[in-house]
N, CA, C and O of each residue as an XYZ file, in Angstrom:
364
protein
N     126.714     32.760     77.857
C     126.663     32.228     78.955
C     125.547     31.253     78.476
O     124.660     31.742     77.776
N     125.489     29.759     78.816
C     124.975     28.552     78.595
C     123.460     28.870     78.983
O     123.083     29.558     79.932
N     122.696     28.230     78.056
C     121.168     28.251     78.741
C     120.853     27.429     79.981
O     121.173     26.241     79.950
N     120.196     27.974     81.197
C     120.214     27.345     82.182
C     119.074     26.065     82.079
O     118.219     25.915     81.206
N     119.307     25.335     83.076
C     118.122     24.328     83.031
C     116.958     24.569     84.140
O     117.278     24.795     85.307
N     115.586     24.513     83.735
C     114.832     24.795     84.495
C     115.048     24.470     86.098
O     115.680     23.440     86.332
N     114.659     25.125     87.055
C     114.897     24.714     88.474
C     113.813     23.549     88.872
O     114.039     22.580     89.597
N     112.689     23.851     88.277
C     112.100     22.501     88.712
C     111.664     21.559     87.703
O     111.675     21.930     86.529
N     111.250     20.294     88.025
C     111.120     19.165     87.111
C     109.415     19.221     86.779
O     108.694     20.164     87.103
N     108.971     18.019     86.077
C     107.951     18.276     85.718
C     106.713     17.831     86.884
O     105.523     18.026     86.637
N     107.220     17.175     88.248
C     106.613     17.057     89.281
C     106.637     18.784     90.026
O     105.943     19.015     91.016
N     107.326     19.638     89.529
C     107.525     20.592     90.402
C     108.355     20.685     91.663
O     108.268     21.609     92.472
N     109.379     19.374     91.785
C     110.296     19.336     92.816
C     111.605     20.072     91.820
O     111.920     19.880     90.646
N     112.201     21.028     92.941
C     113.420     21.748     92.929
C     114.691     20.788     92.595
O     115.025     19.970     93.452
N     115.343     20.863     91.476
C     116.172     20.335     91.469
C     117.832     20.853     92.297
O     118.008     22.063     92.152
N     118.763     20.284     92.935
C     119.800     20.680     93.258
C     120.501     21.946     92.709
O     121.224     21.760     91.730
N     120.420     22.919     93.083
C     120.984     24.294     92.920
C     122.917     24.274     92.914
O     123.685     24.016     93.841
N     123.203     24.650     91.504
C     124.572     24.679     91.211
C     125.246     26.122     91.306
O     124.591     27.156     91.434
N     126.250     26.079     91.250
C     126.915     27.819     91.393
C     126.680     28.329     90.371
O     126.621     29.557     90.435
N     126.497     27.845     89.316
C     126.089     28.637     88.346
C     124.586     29.195     88.523
O     124.341     30.390     88.353
N     123.830     28.479     88.792
C     122.553     29.114     89.449
C     122.439     30.024     90.584
O     121.541     30.866     90.582
N     123.150     29.949     91.420
C     123.523     31.048     92.652
C     123.977     32.269     91.737
O     123.350     33.328     91.774
N     125.036     32.100     90.951
C     125.654     33.323     90.310
C     124.704     34.177     89.407
O     124.922     35.361     89.151
N     123.464     33.358     88.878
C     122.599     34.278     88.223
C     121.512     34.691     89.158
O     120.627     35.306     88.562
N     121.270     34.524     90.623
C     120.521     35.233     91.204
C     120.787     36.603     91.142
O     121.915     36.975     90.817
N     119.540     37.739     91.520
C     119.825     38.894     91.556
C     118.927     39.338     92.880
O     117.969     38.672     93.273
N     119.362     40.509     93.480
C     118.812     40.818     94.871
C     117.184     41.061     94.335
O     116.885     41.305     93.166
N     116.322     40.947     95.350
C     115.025     41.218     95.451
C     114.734     42.581     94.694
O     114.015     42.653     93.697
N     115.391     43.670     95.297
C     115.333     45.139     94.938
C     115.139     45.243     93.381
O     114.196     45.854     92.880
N     116.248     44.504     92.558
C     116.292     44.385     91.197
C     115.214     43.707     90.462
O     114.880     43.937     89.299
N     114.703     42.838     91.276
C     113.606     41.972     90.076
C     112.085     42.446     90.654
O     111.011     42.416     90.053
N     112.317     42.805     91.755
C     110.700     42.956     92.163
C     110.128     44.497     91.800
O     110.875     45.452     91.589
N     108.637     44.554     91.769
C     108.409     45.784     91.425
C     108.734     46.965     92.631
O     108.874     46.729     93.831
N     108.802     48.155     92.035
C     109.434     49.295     93.210
C     108.335     49.230     94.109
O     108.599     49.014     95.292
N     106.939     49.404     93.703
C     106.008     49.505     95.144
C     105.971     48.562     95.889
O     105.439     48.749     96.984
N     106.613     46.988     95.515
C     106.754     45.909     96.622
C     107.667     46.339     97.402
O     107.422     46.686     98.558
N     108.806     46.372     96.890
C     110.350     47.015     97.520
C     110.253     47.902     98.475
O     111.083     47.864     99.383
N     109.156     48.950     98.476
C     109.292     50.138     99.451
C     108.375     49.474    100.665
O     108.445     50.026    101.763
N     107.479     48.262    100.510
C     106.931     47.928    101.696
C     107.510     46.801    102.317
O     107.042     46.312    103.345
N     108.548     46.349    101.714
C     109.375     45.167    102.478
C     109.940     45.713    103.594
O     110.220     46.912    103.605
N     110.167     44.944    104.620
C     110.811     45.294    106.124
C     111.930     45.711    105.941
O     112.275     45.342    104.819
N     112.845     46.388    106.506
C     114.149     46.716    106.300
C     114.767     45.652    107.067
O     114.157     45.005    107.919
N     116.260     45.435    106.689
C     116.824     44.251    107.475
C     117.944     44.877    108.612
O     118.686     45.840    108.420
N     117.851     44.094    109.776
C     118.773     44.635    110.805
C     118.179     45.441    111.670
O     116.993     45.770    111.684
N     118.999     45.742    112.369
C     118.374     46.471    113.832
C     117.887     48.141    113.107
O     118.421     48.653    112.123
N     117.066     48.569    113.697
C     116.482     49.759    113.627
C     117.390     51.057    114.280
O     117.912     51.203    115.386
N     117.338     51.781    113.272
C     118.407     53.337    113.432
C     118.177     53.752    115.093
O     117.322     53.005    115.569
N     118.498     54.348    115.704
C     118.188     54.584    116.890
C     118.370     56.320    116.935
O     119.427     56.848    116.590
N     117.292     57.033    117.365
C     117.643     58.279    117.356
C     118.668     59.073    117.857
O     119.059     60.162    117.435
N     119.229     58.139    119.198
C     120.677     58.645    119.740
C     121.241     57.504    120.182
O     121.055     56.978    121.280
N     122.023     57.084    119.191
C     122.972     56.072    119.210
C     124.084     56.126    120.272
O     124.850     57.061    120.506
N     124.004     54.858    120.894
C     125.411     55.042    122.144
C     126.618     54.886    121.415
O     126.801     54.273    120.363
N     127.633     55.695    122.308
C     128.648     55.751    121.850
C     129.634     54.509    122.346
O     129.548     54.103    123.505
N     130.411     54.030    121.570
C     131.519     52.915    122.059
C     132.489     53.384    123.063
O     133.053     54.297    122.460
N     132.970     53.316    124.120
C     133.981     53.933    124.983
C     134.857     52.884    125.553
O     134.286     51.796    125.621
N     136.131     52.895    126.001
C     136.870     52.092    126.695
C     137.024     52.712    128.050
O     137.758     53.701    128.056
N     136.456     52.331    129.305
C     136.489     52.876    130.688
C     136.778     51.789    131.243
O     136.169     50.788    130.865
N     137.920     51.656    132.437
C     138.512     51.250    133.523
C     137.679     51.439    134.747
O     137.453     52.514    135.304
N     137.190     50.083    135.145
C     136.285     50.110    136.338
C     136.991     49.193    137.418
O     137.841     48.357    137.114
N     136.582     49.417    138.627
C     137.077     48.264    139.662
C     136.261     47.311    139.342
O     135.215     47.351    138.694
N     137.100     45.982    140.108
C     136.664     44.641    139.526
C     135.217     44.406    140.330
O     134.264     43.900    139.737
N     135.139     44.791    141.646
C     133.694     44.336    142.062
C     132.497     45.221    141.336
O     131.463     44.637    141.013
N     132.630     46.442    141.120
C     131.853     47.096    140.511
C     131.360     46.491    139.147
O     130.151     46.510    138.916
N     132.221     45.961    138.240
C     132.267     45.425    137.127
C     131.824     43.965    137.351
O     131.144     43.541    136.417
N     132.030     43.122    138.318
C     131.614     41.814    138.842
C     130.029     42.022    139.319
O     129.212     41.159    139.000
N     129.695     42.964    139.942
C     128.635     43.149    140.434
C     127.479     43.128    138.993
O     126.702     42.195    138.787
N     127.602     44.453    138.050
C     126.972     44.572    137.312
C     126.941     43.325    136.175
O     125.919     43.118    135.521
N     127.937     42.665    136.036
C     128.169     41.435    135.092
C     127.383     40.476    135.802
O     126.729     39.904    134.930
N     127.028     39.881    137.181
C     126.276     39.010    137.934
C     125.140     39.254    137.484
O     124.566     38.182    137.292
N     124.385     40.285    137.161
C     122.931     40.491    137.019
C     122.661     40.103    135.522
O     121.581     40.430    135.030
N     123.628     39.392    134.738
C     123.375     38.656    133.708
C     123.184     39.759    132.553
O     123.498     40.943    132.674
N     122.438     38.984    131.062
C     122.578     39.785    129.883
C     121.852     41.334    130.323
O     121.001     41.378    131.211
N     122.268     42.463    129.647
C     121.778     43.468    129.645
C     122.571     44.376    130.861
O     122.035     45.416    131.242
N     123.488     44.064    131.277
C     124.160     44.594    131.927
C     124.821     45.894    131.921
O     124.957     46.609    132.914
N     125.266     46.182    130.614
C     125.717     47.365    130.143
C     124.515     48.420    130.087
O     124.687     49.621    130.293
N     123.459     47.922    129.829
C     122.418     48.638    129.843
C     122.049     49.325    130.941
O     121.998     50.554    130.989
N     121.681     48.293    132.186
C     121.620     48.803    133.542
C     122.603     49.521    134.203
O     122.193     50.240    135.115
N     123.869     49.514    133.966
C     125.360     50.105    133.859
C     124.987     51.877    133.398
O     125.373     52.905    133.954
N     124.376     51.757    132.560
C     124.144     52.935    132.054
C     123.112     53.729    132.462
O     123.123     54.952    132.327
N     121.968     52.928    133.092
C     120.874     53.499    133.781
C     121.220     53.870    134.705
O     120.868     55.040    134.854
N     121.858     53.434    135.623
C     122.513     53.571    136.861
C     123.266     54.833    136.925
O     123.035     55.574    137.881
N     124.404     55.291    135.768
C     124.862     56.422    135.692
C     123.899     57.550    135.039
O     124.124     58.713    135.374
N     122.922     57.312    134.200
C     121.795     58.351    133.848
C     121.273     58.651    135.329
O     121.410     59.825    135.671
N     120.644     57.709    136.353
C     120.241     58.078    137.835
C     121.223     59.051    138.142
O     121.036     60.266    138.079
N     122.221     58.517    138.459
C     123.544     59.424    139.235
C     123.588     60.888    138.802
O     123.673     61.816    139.605
N     123.504     61.078    137.022
C     123.541     62.704    136.393
C     122.342     63.333    137.047
O     122.413     64.548    137.231
N     121.048     62.589    137.500
C     120.025     63.580    137.613
C     120.170     64.399    138.971
O     119.567     65.452    139.178
N     121.069     63.774    139.898
C     121.156     64.012    141.154
C     122.784     64.701    141.518
O     123.127     65.102    142.630
N     123.482     64.705    140.500
C     124.736     64.961    140.700
C     125.332     65.435    139.631
O     124.824     65.071    138.571
N     126.574     66.380    139.537
C     127.175     67.188    138.600
C     128.602     66.403    138.370
O     129.356     66.424    139.342
N     129.003     65.797    137.336
C     130.146     65.504    136.722
C     131.296     66.328    137.434
O     132.459     66.228    137.045
């Protein structure tokens, strides 16, 4: 592999990166001290203790329209409505 050019010039300005520059980059976990990597925040959504299950369900159009009309989060509200129903009824 040919010697790479410095990423900055004498004024501290970063030059335009090339494909070769990007191919030489390594993940932070490989170059940072292990103690620092351990305290870095994890990426993505936190893992739930009780993850929801994806299902396919057929609903009446009026029921579906009513929940969708409440805006974003309608699936969570539907889940909560079913949970409330289960408190008083047996399936």
